[in-house]
PyMOL Python script that loads the backbone (N, CA, C, O; Angstrom):
from pymol import cmd

cmd.read_pdbstr("""\
ATOM      1  N   UNK A   1     129.741  29.373 218.734  1.00  0.00           N
ATOM      2  CA  UNK A   1     130.774  30.180 219.323  1.00  0.00           C
ATOM      3  C   UNK A   1     130.327  31.623 219.538  1.00  0.00           C
ATOM      4  O   UNK A   1     130.836  32.299 220.432  1.00  0.00           O
ATOM      5  N   UNK A   2     129.421  32.083 218.763  1.00  0.00           N
ATOM      6  CA  UNK A   2     128.975  33.457 218.889  1.00  0.00           C
ATOM      7  C   UNK A   2     128.378  33.698 220.260  1.00  0.00           C
ATOM      8  O   UNK A   2     127.596  32.892 220.764  1.00  0.00           O
ATOM      9  N   UNK A   3     128.757  34.821 220.858  1.00  0.00           N
ATOM     10  CA  UNK A   3     128.223  35.153 222.161  1.00  0.00           C
ATOM     11  C   UNK A   3     129.042  34.619 223.318  1.00  0.00           C
ATOM     12  O   UNK A   3     128.792  34.985 224.466  1.00  0.00           O
ATOM     13  N   UNK A   4     130.012  33.765 223.046  1.00  0.00           N
ATOM     14  CA  UNK A   4     130.851  33.243 224.101  1.00  0.00           C
ATOM     15  C   UNK A   4     131.951  34.244 224.422  1.00  0.00           C
ATOM     16  O   UNK A   4     132.348  35.043 223.574  1.00  0.00           O
ATOM     17  N   UNK A   5     132.430  34.189 225.636  1.00  0.00           N
ATOM     18  CA  UNK A   5     133.493  35.078 226.087  1.00  0.00           C
ATOM     19  C   UNK A   5     134.775  34.281 226.273  1.00  0.00           C
ATOM     20  O   UNK A   5     134.767  33.187 226.838  1.00  0.00           O
ATOM     21  N   UNK A   6     135.879  34.846 225.787  1.00  0.00           N
ATOM     22  CA  UNK A   6     137.180  34.214 225.930  1.00  0.00           C
ATOM     23  C   UNK A   6     138.095  35.178 226.681  1.00  0.00           C
ATOM     24  O   UNK A   6     138.347  36.290 226.217  1.00  0.00           O
ATOM     25  N   UNK A   7     138.583  34.754 227.827  1.00  0.00           N
ATOM     26  CA  UNK A   7     139.383  35.610 228.695  1.00  0.00           C
ATOM     27  C   UNK A   7     140.583  36.187 227.964  1.00  0.00           C
ATOM     28  O   UNK A   7     140.868  37.378 228.088  1.00  0.00           O
ATOM     29  N   UNK A   8     141.283  35.370 227.211  1.00  0.00           N
ATOM     30  CA  UNK A   8     142.490  35.846 226.528  1.00  0.00           C
ATOM     31  C   UNK A   8     142.166  36.961 225.534  1.00  0.00           C
ATOM     32  O   UNK A   8     142.970  37.874 225.347  1.00  0.00           O
ATOM     33  N   UNK A   9     141.009  36.896 224.905  1.00  0.00           N
ATOM     34  CA  UNK A   9     140.589  37.937 223.973  1.00  0.00           C
ATOM     35  C   UNK A   9     140.086  39.151 224.735  1.00  0.00           C
ATOM     36  O   UNK A   9     140.434  40.285 224.406  1.00  0.00           O
ATOM     37  N   UNK A  10     139.264  38.913 225.758  1.00  0.00           N
ATOM     38  CA  UNK A  10     138.682  40.004 226.537  1.00  0.00           C
ATOM     39  C   UNK A  10     139.740  40.851 227.227  1.00  0.00           C
ATOM     40  O   UNK A  10     139.552  42.054 227.404  1.00  0.00           O
ATOM     41  N   UNK A  11     140.843  40.238 227.617  1.00  0.00           N
ATOM     42  CA  UNK A  11     141.887  40.949 228.333  1.00  0.00           C
ATOM     43  C   UNK A  11     143.043  41.389 227.437  1.00  0.00           C
ATOM     44  O   UNK A  11     144.060  41.871 227.936  1.00  0.00           O
ATOM     45  N   UNK A  12     142.903  41.230 226.138  1.00  0.00           N
ATOM     46  CA  UNK A  12     143.984  41.576 225.223  1.00  0.00           C
ATOM     47  C   UNK A  12     144.155  43.092 225.110  1.00  0.00           C
ATOM     48  O   UNK A  12     143.247  43.861 225.427  1.00  0.00           O
ATOM     49  N   UNK A  13     145.306  43.491 224.665  1.00  0.00           N
ATOM     50  CA  UNK A  13     145.599  44.917 224.470  1.00  0.00           C
ATOM     51  C   UNK A  13     144.666  45.494 223.402  1.00  0.00           C
ATOM     52  O   UNK A  13     144.192  46.621 223.544  1.00  0.00           O
ATOM     53  N   UNK A  14     144.403  44.750 222.358  1.00  0.00           N
ATOM     54  CA  UNK A  14     143.509  45.212 221.291  1.00  0.00           C
ATOM     55  C   UNK A  14     142.117  45.497 221.827  1.00  0.00           C
ATOM     56  O   UNK A  14     141.495  46.492 221.455  1.00  0.00           O
ATOM     57  N   UNK A  15     141.627  44.630 222.697  1.00  0.00           N
ATOM     58  CA  UNK A  15     140.294  44.825 223.274  1.00  0.00           C
ATOM     59  C   UNK A  15     140.248  46.096 224.109  1.00  0.00           C
ATOM     60  O   UNK A  15     139.258  46.827 224.076  1.00  0.00           O
ATOM     61  N   UNK A  16     141.312  46.362 224.857  1.00  0.00           N
ATOM     62  CA  UNK A  16     141.363  47.567 225.683  1.00  0.00           C
ATOM     63  C   UNK A  16     141.414  48.830 224.823  1.00  0.00           C
ATOM     64  O   UNK A  16     140.748  49.820 225.125  1.00  0.00           O
ATOM     65  N   UNK A  17     142.206  48.790 223.753  1.00  0.00           N
ATOM     66  CA  UNK A  17     142.301  49.936 222.842  1.00  0.00           C
ATOM     67  C   UNK A  17     140.952  50.176 222.173  1.00  0.00           C
ATOM     68  O   UNK A  17     140.504  51.318 222.067  1.00  0.00           O
ATOM     69  N   UNK A  18     140.309  49.112 221.725  1.00  0.00           N
ATOM     70  CA  UNK A  18     139.006  49.237 221.083  1.00  0.00           C
ATOM     71  C   UNK A  18     137.979  49.810 222.052  1.00  0.00           C
ATOM     72  O   UNK A  18     137.152  50.635 221.663  1.00  0.00           O
ATOM     73  N   UNK A  19     138.026  49.382 223.303  1.00  0.00           N
ATOM     74  CA  UNK A  19     137.099  49.900 224.309  1.00  0.00           C
ATOM     75  C   UNK A  19     137.302  51.397 224.526  1.00  0.00           C
ATOM     76  O   UNK A  19     136.331  52.148 224.624  1.00  0.00           O
ATOM     77  N   UNK A  20     138.550  51.832 224.600  1.00  0.00           N
ATOM     78  CA  UNK A  20     138.844  53.260 224.764  1.00  0.00           C
ATOM     79  C   UNK A  20     138.360  54.042 223.548  1.00  0.00           C
ATOM     80  O   UNK A  20     137.785  55.123 223.683  1.00  0.00           O
ATOM     81  N   UNK A  21     138.595  53.493 222.372  1.00  0.00           N
ATOM     82  CA  UNK A  21     138.160  54.125 221.130  1.00  0.00           C
ATOM     83  C   UNK A  21     136.640  54.252 221.100  1.00  0.00           C
ATOM     84  O   UNK A  21     136.105  55.295 220.723  1.00  0.00           O
ATOM     85  N   UNK A  22     135.954  53.194 221.495  1.00  0.00           N
ATOM     86  CA  UNK A  22     134.488  53.203 221.525  1.00  0.00           C
ATOM     87  C   UNK A  22     133.959  54.245 222.502  1.00  0.00           C
ATOM     88  O   UNK A  22     132.989  54.944 222.208  1.00  0.00           O
ATOM     89  N   UNK A  23     134.598  54.347 223.663  1.00  0.00           N
ATOM     90  CA  UNK A  23     134.191  55.338 224.662  1.00  0.00           C
ATOM     91  C   UNK A  23     134.341  56.758 224.116  1.00  0.00           C
ATOM     92  O   UNK A  23     133.473  57.603 224.335  1.00  0.00           O
ATOM     93  N   UNK A  24     135.433  57.019 223.411  1.00  0.00           N
ATOM     94  CA  UNK A  24     135.667  58.355 222.845  1.00  0.00           C
ATOM     95  C   UNK A  24     134.608  58.691 221.799  1.00  0.00           C
ATOM     96  O   UNK A  24     134.147  59.830 221.726  1.00  0.00           O
ATOM     97  N   UNK A  25     134.227  57.717 221.000  1.00  0.00           N
ATOM     98  CA  UNK A  25     133.182  57.930 219.986  1.00  0.00           C
ATOM     99  C   UNK A  25     131.874  58.291 220.663  1.00  0.00           C
ATOM    100  O   UNK A  25     131.192  59.226 220.244  1.00  0.00           O
ATOM    101  N   UNK A  26     131.520  57.555 221.708  1.00  0.00           N
ATOM    102  CA  UNK A  26     130.274  57.824 222.423  1.00  0.00           C
ATOM    103  C   UNK A  26     130.267  59.220 223.031  1.00  0.00           C
ATOM    104  O   UNK A  26     129.224  59.872 223.082  1.00  0.00           O
ATOM    105  N   UNK A  27     131.425  59.682 223.493  1.00  0.00           N
ATOM    106  CA  UNK A  27     131.520  61.006 224.099  1.00  0.00           C
ATOM    107  C   UNK A  27     131.421  62.127 223.071  1.00  0.00           C
ATOM    108  O   UNK A  27     130.954  63.219 223.393  1.00  0.00           O
ATOM    109  N   UNK A  28     131.851  61.873 221.850  1.00  0.00           N
ATOM    110  CA  UNK A  28     131.930  62.928 220.849  1.00  0.00           C
ATOM    111  C   UNK A  28     130.679  62.955 219.967  1.00  0.00           C
ATOM    112  O   UNK A  28     129.682  63.586 220.316  1.00  0.00           O
ATOM    113  N   UNK A  29     130.735  62.285 218.852  1.00  0.00           N
ATOM    114  CA  UNK A  29     129.637  62.341 217.897  1.00  0.00           C
ATOM    115  C   UNK A  29     129.412  60.956 217.293  1.00  0.00           C
ATOM    116  O   UNK A  29     129.960  60.650 216.234  1.00  0.00           O
ATOM    117  N   UNK A  30     128.616  60.121 217.951  1.00  0.00           N
ATOM    118  CA  UNK A  30     128.437  58.753 217.464  1.00  0.00           C
ATOM    119  C   UNK A  30     127.789  58.669 216.081  1.00  0.00           C
ATOM    120  O   UNK A  30     128.062  57.730 215.334  1.00  0.00           O
ATOM    121  N   UNK A  31     126.943  59.628 215.731  1.00  0.00           N
ATOM    122  CA  UNK A  31     126.304  59.590 214.417  1.00  0.00           C
ATOM    123  C   UNK A  31     127.327  59.773 213.303  1.00  0.00           C
ATOM    124  O   UNK A  31     127.259  59.101 212.274  1.00  0.00           O
ATOM    125  N   UNK A  32     128.277  60.686 213.512  1.00  0.00           N
ATOM    126  CA  UNK A  32     129.324  60.910 212.515  1.00  0.00           C
ATOM    127  C   UNK A  32     130.205  59.676 212.385  1.00  0.00           C
ATOM    128  O   UNK A  32     130.593  59.300 211.278  1.00  0.00           O
ATOM    129  N   UNK A  33     130.520  59.047 213.507  1.00  0.00           N
ATOM    130  CA  UNK A  33     131.341  57.837 213.476  1.00  0.00           C
ATOM    131  C   UNK A  33     130.614  56.716 212.743  1.00  0.00           C
ATOM    132  O   UNK A  33     131.220  55.993 211.953  1.00  0.00           O
ATOM    133  N   UNK A  34     129.336  56.571 212.999  1.00  0.00           N
ATOM    134  CA  UNK A  34     128.562  55.543 212.316  1.00  0.00           C
ATOM    135  C   UNK A  34     128.536  55.802 210.812  1.00  0.00           C
ATOM    136  O   UNK A  34     128.650  54.869 210.017  1.00  0.00           O
ATOM    137  N   UNK A  35     128.387  57.057 210.425  1.00  0.00           N
ATOM    138  CA  UNK A  35     128.408  57.402 209.004  1.00  0.00           C
ATOM    139  C   UNK A  35     129.736  57.052 208.362  1.00  0.00           C
ATOM    140  O   UNK A  35     129.773  56.533 207.247  1.00  0.00           O
ATOM    141  N   UNK A  36     130.839  57.335 209.066  1.00  0.00           N
ATOM    142  CA  UNK A  36     132.167  57.027 208.541  1.00  0.00           C
ATOM    143  C   UNK A  36     132.341  55.522 208.390  1.00  0.00           C
ATOM    144  O   UNK A  36     132.835  55.052 207.365  1.00  0.00           O
ATOM    145  N   UNK A  37     131.940  54.769 209.401  1.00  0.00           N
ATOM    146  CA  UNK A  37     132.061  53.307 209.355  1.00  0.00           C
ATOM    147  C   UNK A  37     131.222  52.742 208.213  1.00  0.00           C
ATOM    148  O   UNK A  37     131.664  51.852 207.486  1.00  0.00           O
ATOM    149  N   UNK A  38     130.015  53.263 208.064  1.00  0.00           N
ATOM    150  CA  UNK A  38     129.141  52.795 206.987  1.00  0.00           C
ATOM    151  C   UNK A  38     129.768  53.055 205.620  1.00  0.00           C
ATOM    152  O   UNK A  38     129.733  52.191 204.744  1.00  0.00           O
ATOM    153  N   UNK A  39     130.341  54.245 205.439  1.00  0.00           N
ATOM    154  CA  UNK A  39     130.994  54.582 204.168  1.00  0.00           C
ATOM    155  C   UNK A  39     132.165  53.643 203.897  1.00  0.00           C
ATOM    156  O   UNK A  39     132.323  53.160 202.775  1.00  0.00           O
ATOM    157  N   UNK A  40     132.986  53.381 204.913  1.00  0.00           N
ATOM    158  CA  UNK A  40     134.128  52.486 204.741  1.00  0.00           C
ATOM    159  C   UNK A  40     133.654  51.083 204.351  1.00  0.00           C
ATOM    160  O   UNK A  40     134.234  50.450 203.469  1.00  0.00           O
ATOM    161  N   UNK A  41     132.613  50.611 205.002  1.00  0.00           N
ATOM    162  CA  UNK A  41     132.065  49.286 204.701  1.00  0.00           C
ATOM    163  C   UNK A  41     131.549  49.231 203.268  1.00  0.00           C
ATOM    164  O   UNK A  41     131.835  48.281 202.539  1.00  0.00           O
ATOM    165  N   UNK A  42     130.796  50.238 202.866  1.00  0.00           N
ATOM    166  CA  UNK A  42     130.237  50.257 201.514  1.00  0.00           C
ATOM    167  C   UNK A  42     131.337  50.281 200.456  1.00  0.00           C
ATOM    168  O   UNK A  42     131.218  49.626 199.420  1.00  0.00           O
ATOM    169  N   UNK A  43     132.407  51.035 200.715  1.00  0.00           N
ATOM    170  CA  UNK A  43     133.529  51.063 199.774  1.00  0.00           C
ATOM    171  C   UNK A  43     134.214  49.701 199.702  1.00  0.00           C
ATOM    172  O   UNK A  43     134.588  49.247 198.620  1.00  0.00           O
ATOM    173  N   UNK A  44     134.377  49.056 200.845  1.00  0.00           N
ATOM    174  CA  UNK A  44     134.992  47.734 200.879  1.00  0.00           C
ATOM    175  C   UNK A  44     134.147  46.720 200.119  1.00  0.00           C
ATOM    176  O   UNK A  44     134.666  45.947 199.313  1.00  0.00           O
ATOM    177  N   UNK A  45     132.862  46.728 200.374  1.00  0.00           N
ATOM    178  CA  UNK A  45     131.964  45.781 199.700  1.00  0.00           C
ATOM    179  C   UNK A  45     131.940  46.048 198.198  1.00  0.00           C
ATOM    180  O   UNK A  45     131.941  45.111 197.399  1.00  0.00           O
ATOM    181  N   UNK A  46     131.919  47.315 197.815  1.00  0.00           N
ATOM    182  CA  UNK A  46     131.911  47.658 196.393  1.00  0.00           C
ATOM    183  C   UNK A  46     133.177  47.137 195.708  1.00  0.00           C
ATOM    184  O   UNK A  46     133.119  46.635 194.585  1.00  0.00           O
ATOM    185  N   UNK A  47     134.313  47.259 196.383  1.00  0.00           N
ATOM    186  CA  UNK A  47     135.571  46.765 195.837  1.00  0.00           C
ATOM    187  C   UNK A  47     135.541  45.245 195.689  1.00  0.00           C
ATOM    188  O   UNK A  47     135.974  44.704 194.672  1.00  0.00           O
ATOM    189  N   UNK A  48     135.031  44.571 196.700  1.00  0.00           N
ATOM    190  CA  UNK A  48     134.953  43.111 196.648  1.00  0.00           C
ATOM    191  C   UNK A  48     133.997  42.665 195.542  1.00  0.00           C
ATOM    192  O   UNK A  48     134.282  41.705 194.826  1.00  0.00           O
ATOM    193  N   UNK A  49     132.881  43.346 195.402  1.00  0.00           N
ATOM    194  CA  UNK A  49     131.904  43.015 194.369  1.00  0.00           C
ATOM    195  C   UNK A  49     132.490  43.237 192.986  1.00  0.00           C
ATOM    196  O   UNK A  49     132.308  42.411 192.090  1.00  0.00           O
ATOM    197  N   UNK A  50     133.196  44.351 192.808  1.00  0.00           N
ATOM    198  CA  UNK A  50     133.819  44.650 191.511  1.00  0.00           C
ATOM    199  C   UNK A  50     134.867  43.614 191.168  1.00  0.00           C
ATOM    200  O   UNK A  50     134.966  43.189 190.017  1.00  0.00           O
ATOM    201  N   UNK A  51     135.662  43.197 192.162  1.00  0.00           N
ATOM    202  CA  UNK A  51     136.679  42.190 191.941  1.00  0.00           C
ATOM    203  C   UNK A  51     136.079  40.841 191.561  1.00  0.00           C
ATOM    204  O   UNK A  51     136.599  40.160 190.678  1.00  0.00           O
ATOM    205  N   UNK A  52     135.002  40.454 192.212  1.00  0.00           N
ATOM    206  CA  UNK A  52     134.416  39.153 191.938  1.00  0.00           C
ATOM    207  C   UNK A  52     133.701  39.113 190.580  1.00  0.00           C
ATOM    208  O   UNK A  52     133.606  38.055 189.958  1.00  0.00           O
ATOM    209  N   UNK A  53     133.203  40.261 190.127  1.00  0.00           N
ATOM    210  CA  UNK A  53     132.537  40.318 188.839  1.00  0.00           C
ATOM    211  C   UNK A  53     133.537  40.299 187.681  1.00  0.00           C
ATOM    212  O   UNK A  53     133.197  39.877 186.575  1.00  0.00           O
ATOM    213  N   UNK A  54     134.747  40.747 187.927  1.00  0.00           N
ATOM    214  CA  UNK A  54     135.758  40.795 186.902  1.00  0.00           C
ATOM    215  C   UNK A  54     136.409  39.457 186.633  1.00  0.00           C
ATOM    216  O   UNK A  54     137.138  39.315 185.650  1.00  0.00           O
ATOM    217  N   UNK A  55     136.165  38.465 187.484  1.00  0.00           N
ATOM    218  CA  UNK A  55     136.807  37.163 187.323  1.00  0.00           C
ATOM    219  C   UNK A  55     135.981  36.230 186.500  1.00  0.00           C
ATOM    220  O   UNK A  55     136.382  35.089 186.270  1.00  0.00           O
TER     221      UNK A  55
END
""", "prot")
cmd.dss("prot")
cmd.show_as("cartoon", "prot")
cmd.util.cbc("prot")
cmd.orient("prot")
């Protein structure tokens, strides 16, 4: 399924909002956005790892 295109998803409101958001990031400071995304991901993974170790 990876790499396939689905019209209903491609034309969804969420896809359009995400595209606009992505364009704004590219226009401003993509390095800062990447850093923020990386930090959010690392915090999420750390939380999941901590939760799984506690069980």
